FILUMSE-953559 format. One record per residue (C-alpha): residue number from 0; residue in three letters; x negated, y, z. Coordinates in steps of 0.001 Angstrom, whole numbers, padded with zeros to 6 digits. Each point is the difference from the previous one (the first is absolute). Layout:
BEGIN
resi,resn,X,Y,Z
NUM,ALA,X,Y,Z
...
//
This chain:
BEGIN
resi,resn,X,Y,Z
0,MET,-050591,150354,130967
1,GLY,001325,002967,-001769
2,ARG,-002101,002516,001373
3,TYR,-003037,-002203,-000766
4,ILE,000641,-000021,-003728
5,ALA,000933,003612,000033
6,LYS,-003444,000566,001255
7,ARG,-001719,-002414,-002404
8,PHE,001756,001548,-002655
9,VAL,-001123,003511,001132
10,LEU,-003721,-001411,000021
11,LEU,000559,-001890,-003259
12,LEU,000884,003587,-001784
13,ILE,-002864,001440,001276
14,ILE,-002782,-002635,-001024
15,ILE,001812,-000099,-003572
16,PHE,-000675,003769,-000297
17,PHE,-003677,-000074,001397
18,VAL,-000148,-003489,-002603
19,SER,000923,002198,-002823
20,VAL,-002150,002700,001065
21,ALA,-002907,-002733,000083
22,SER,000977,-001047,-003523
23,PHE,000247,003359,-001537
24,PHE,-003862,001198,001060
25,LEU,-001485,-003071,000116
26,VAL,000588,-000679,-003827
27,HIS,-001521,003672,-000301
28,LEU,-003027,-000966,001318
29,LEU,-000508,-002282,-003201
30,PRO,-002411,001074,-002618
31,GLY,000709,001520,-003155
32,ASN,003068,002539,-001160
33,PRO,003640,-001133,-001325
34,THR,-000392,002616,-002360
35,ASP,-003066,-001703,-001695
36,THR,001535,-003241,-000129
37,ILE,003604,001932,-001547
38,LEU,-002493,001635,-003101
39,GLY,-002831,-002359,-000247
40,PRO,-001778,001814,-002552
41,ASN,002193,002869,-000362
42,ALA,-001054,001185,003501
43,THR,-001414,003679,-000835
44,PRO,000057,002525,002759
45,ALA,003417,001691,-001169
46,ASN,001812,-003440,-000209
47,VAL,-001276,-000802,003261
48,ILE,001704,003286,001417
49,ILE,003377,-000564,-001643
50,VAL,000280,-003730,001229
51,ASN,-000977,001098,003466
52,HIS,002557,002480,-000087
53,GLU,002732,-001990,-001657
54,LEU,-000758,-003074,002980
55,GLY,-000500,002353,002968
56,LEU,-003222,-000771,000034
57,ASP,-001374,003845,000165
58,LYS,002230,000109,003477
59,ALA,-001269,-000313,003339
60,LEU,000101,-004009,000984
61,TRP,002159,000626,002891
62,GLN,002046,001414,-002641
63,GLN,-000438,-002789,-002353
64,TYR,001076,-002397,002882
65,PHE,003420,001440,000519
66,ILE,000889,-000018,-003374
67,TRP,-001113,-003268,-000162
68,ILE,001610,-001155,002817
69,GLY,003394,001922,-000870
70,HIS,-000120,-002256,-003786
71,VAL,-000705,-002869,002166
72,VAL,003139,000380,002026
73,GLY,002026,000351,-002672
74,GLY,-001430,-003205,-001674
75,ASN,-002608,001365,-002268
76,LEU,-003306,-001472,000653
77,GLY,-001356,001262,-003304
78,GLN,-001412,-000849,-003467
79,SER,-002647,-002091,-000782
80,TYR,-002829,002210,-002168
81,THR,-001002,-003003,-001916
82,THR,002851,-002287,-000871
83,HIS,002630,003125,000444
84,GLN,002594,-002442,001775
85,THR,001453,001171,003298
86,THR,-002026,-001027,003219
87,ARG,003444,-001381,001097
88,ALA,000379,-002038,-003048
89,ILE,-003562,-001357,000701
90,ILE,000859,-000705,003514
91,GLY,003251,-001503,-001004
92,GLN,-001532,-002431,-002171
93,ALA,-002847,-001138,002249
94,PHE,001460,-000079,003564
95,PRO,002322,-003181,-000511
96,ILE,-003368,-002020,-000912
97,ASP,-001653,001028,003257
98,LEU,003753,-000715,001490
99,GLU,-000163,-003288,-001212
100,LEU,-003220,-000872,001443
101,ILE,000515,001359,003528
102,VAL,003238,-002078,-000147
103,PHE,-001161,-003598,-001367
104,SER,-002983,000471,002039
105,GLN,001695,000693,003438
106,ILE,002409,-002897,-000872
107,MET,-002935,-002443,-000636
108,ALA,-001884,001428,003407
109,PHE,003379,-000629,002225
110,ALA,000552,-003202,-001707
111,VAL,-003336,-001400,000961
112,ALA,-000850,002090,003814
113,PHE,003479,-000900,001241
114,PRO,-000039,-003485,000497
115,MET,-003776,-000474,000511
116,ALA,000263,002715,002852
117,MET,003113,-002178,001465
118,SER,-001907,-003342,-000536
119,ALA,-003297,001316,001518
120,SER,001372,001758,002969
121,ARG,001894,-003448,001037
122,ARG,-003102,-001357,000725
123,PRO,-002915,002466,000643
124,ASN,-003475,-000843,-000742
125,GLY,001422,-003279,-001705
126,LEU,-001292,-001092,-002835
127,PHE,002460,001038,-002570
128,ASP,-000765,003459,001980
129,GLN,-003708,000104,-000049
130,VAL,000029,-000810,-003703
131,ALA,002511,002839,-000687
132,ASN,-002141,002650,001756
133,SER,-003137,-001497,-001751
134,THR,001627,000656,-003484
135,THR,001398,003180,000794
136,PHE,-003079,001595,001506
137,GLY,-001902,-001079,-003437
138,MET,003030,001208,-001869
139,LEU,-000349,003802,001577
140,ALA,-003812,000356,-001253
141,LEU,001663,000077,-003137
142,PRO,000967,003061,-001783
143,PRO,002119,000371,-002864
144,PHE,-002978,001191,-002270
145,VAL,-001759,-003036,000931
146,ILE,003055,-002857,-000563
147,ALA,001406,001697,-003214
148,PRO,-002991,-000856,-002278
149,VAL,-000300,-003604,001496
150,MET,003169,-000827,-000164
151,VAL,000476,001748,-003309
152,LEU,-003336,-002214,-001340
153,LEU,001344,-003061,001391
154,PHE,003822,-000303,-000417
155,ALA,000255,002545,-002968
156,VAL,-002814,-000501,-002289
157,HIS,-001216,-003779,000878
158,TRP,003055,-001926,001232
159,HIS,002681,002300,-001990
160,VAL,002366,-000500,003051
161,PHE,000929,004193,-000325
162,PRO,-000262,001963,-002605
163,GLY,-003097,002378,000032
164,PRO,-000534,004120,-000175
165,ALA,002229,001827,-001958
166,SER,002736,-002541,000127
167,TYR,002879,001855,001669
168,VAL,003329,000143,-001513
169,PRO,003087,002070,001681
170,ILE,002574,-002112,001719
171,THR,002506,001602,-002514
172,GLN,-001347,-001487,-002825
173,SER,-000565,-003642,001419
174,PHE,000367,-000697,003870
175,TRP,-001829,-003762,-000165
176,THR,-003378,001662,-001847
177,ASN,000196,003186,002304
178,VAL,000326,-002395,003121
179,HIS,-003136,-002460,-001517
180,ALA,-001732,003173,-000515
181,MET,000473,001604,003340
182,LEU,-001029,-003568,001781
183,LEU,-003675,000291,000079
184,PRO,-000250,003893,001232
185,SER,002408,-000664,002818
186,ILE,-001695,-003146,001364
187,VAL,-003394,002472,-000088
188,LEU,002273,002625,001927
189,ALA,001756,-002254,002339
190,MET,-003320,-001840,001360
191,GLY,-000629,002985,002268
192,SER,003199,000628,001171
193,ILE,000198,-004082,000706
194,VAL,-002937,000217,002377
195,VAL,001283,003614,001839
196,TYR,003701,-001626,000274
197,PHE,-001164,-003740,001586
198,ARG,-001888,001733,002601
199,LEU,001739,002603,001139
200,LEU,003077,-002617,000221
201,ARG,-001802,-002645,001391
202,ASN,-001619,001663,003046
203,ASP,003047,001904,000867
204,LEU,002264,-003209,-000643
205,ILE,-002450,-002162,002582
206,ALA,000517,002863,002206
207,THR,003842,000345,-000077
208,LEU,000223,-003820,000141
209,HIS,-001796,000397,003630
210,GLU,002922,002422,001164
211,ASP,002486,-001224,002508
212,PHE,002844,000501,-001827
213,ILE,-001337,-002763,-002680
214,THR,-000475,-002140,003034
215,MET,003610,000481,000657
216,ALA,001442,-000927,-003216
217,ARG,-002462,-002753,-000047
218,SER,001427,-001356,003184
219,LYS,003763,000327,-001356
220,GLY,-001136,-002638,-002547
221,LEU,-000286,002140,-003208
222,SER,-002025,-001383,-002908
223,ASP,-003032,001482,-000489
224,ARG,001291,001259,-003902
225,ARG,002471,001669,001955
226,ILE,-002013,001814,002633
227,MET,-002646,000952,-002694
228,TRP,002376,001437,-002211
229,ARG,002761,001385,002492
230,HIS,-002089,001308,002761
231,ALA,-003610,000264,-000839
232,LEU,-000465,001450,-003035
233,ARG,001439,003060,-000072
234,PRO,-001756,001588,003279
235,SER,-003091,-001213,-002230
236,SER,000692,002080,-002513
237,VAL,-000488,003130,000909
238,SER,-003874,000154,-000655
239,LEU,000615,-001831,-003144
240,LEU,002639,002712,-001295
241,ALA,-002909,002635,000954
242,SER,-002604,-002103,-001990
243,VAL,002560,-000267,-002975
244,GLY,000460,004046,-000504
245,VAL,-003520,000425,000224
246,THR,-000808,-003157,-002523
247,ILE,002452,001556,-002548
248,GLY,-001669,002936,000211
249,SER,-003584,-001471,-000695
250,LEU,001589,-002492,-002848
251,ILE,000667,003436,-001876
252,ALA,-003790,000449,000024
253,GLY,-000493,-003752,-000493
254,THR,002379,000012,-003190
255,PHE,-002286,002434,-001611
256,VAL,-002613,-002302,000148
257,VAL,001459,-002759,-001207
258,GLU,001949,001799,-003010
259,LEU,-003685,001604,-001010
260,LEU,-001287,-003921,-000118
261,LEU,002892,-001276,-001750
262,GLN,000566,003069,-002276
263,MET,003768,000845,001275
264,PRO,001634,003076,-000445
265,GLY,001046,000817,003127
266,LEU,-000609,002958,002508
267,GLY,-003813,-000821,000463
268,TYR,-000805,-000552,-003413
269,GLN,001687,003080,-001091
270,LEU,-001632,001945,002400
271,VAL,-003262,-000892,-000826
272,PHE,000875,000272,-003638
273,SER,000979,003872,000997
274,VAL,-002836,000716,001822
275,ASN,-002703,-000911,-002530
276,GLN,002531,002212,-002544
277,ASP,-000303,002824,002340
278,ASP,003801,-000095,-000063
279,TYR,000725,002014,003021
280,THR,003400,-000287,000268
281,VAL,000694,-003587,-000078
282,VAL,-002899,-000082,002381
283,GLN,002200,002037,002604
284,GLY,002952,-001723,-001002
285,ILE,-001022,-003564,000812
286,THR,-001924,001433,003186
287,LEU,002874,001431,001644
288,VAL,002666,-002657,-000970
289,VAL,-002604,-002772,001346
290,ALA,-000706,002319,003047
291,VAL,003863,000434,000302
292,ALA,000584,-003646,000091
293,ILE,-002022,-001053,002646
294,VAL,001205,002296,002068
295,LEU,003906,-001193,-000480
296,VAL,-001543,-003076,000417
297,ASN,-001088,000258,003217
298,PHE,003010,001904,001289
299,LEU,002490,-002799,-000997
300,PHE,-002345,-002392,001990
301,ASP,000580,002541,002764
302,PHE,003144,-000198,000030
303,LEU,000302,-003767,-000459
304,PHE,-002396,-000053,003734
305,THR,003147,001494,001318
306,VAL,002548,-002721,-001413
307,VAL,-002309,-003033,001283
308,ASP,-000994,001968,003077
309,PRO,002422,002858,001262
310,ARG,-002594,000551,002981
311,ILE,-001989,001796,-002747
312,ALA,002626,002798,-000445
313,ARG,000450,000225,003787
314,ASP,-003636,000566,000626
//
């Protein structure tokens, strides 16, 4: 297992390197110029030359990359051209919102998908299984940018069950107000995860429950509940873990949509604001942090695969 983890770690470092290269060079494809944003009406040719020299923008792109990545490794992601805050501070304020949304939505998704999958797998093609399959199939056709406006209109505007847009309050200020504001966007994000987790776990549980070792467990008189939790769930969770890693990565993009619609100052909201303001330093920093976070999440779940099924490391 140690050799497997070492190989995956080396691969992780290589991927992060290419991610950093992509984050740097793709931002340079954006229209506009940082010096125009900084100088504004004072963007005379002489001033542009001075600012370009101060920022190192008069150097070759490959030289700019190594200067930038050197600062990044030292924890310096640069400073915003518009707000003059450090990019690190902006990300530090916005990231907890994305993290809360992902954690809340995944708790909801697991809390719904697990009992649904277990109940459906006990009687495949039964009434509950057919209803659950039909419902989740319908939910699969509803992306967050469709669900969010409808739910805001119904639950926030008309019925006042949840607070509306721009109602986010940090958890350090008010715990219950924060949780209340997080429920609606978390439900929106959880709906897609519920579909994926339910269908994967249901299919794997049905296959596992027909294995010989399950038949042996039943012949020993073990209860269905004990068989499900102690013997069937673990070998049926490998595909689920794989999907969780991918889903969390896609949820980061999903939170961007929800944050824009509900005006929550998370990473997605900050990224779009920075793009509109031609704030390249912040765009680079957020892009890099999000990309590295996705890579690290997938590395973590690669490790969890070996815990759930050690045969993966041996293969």
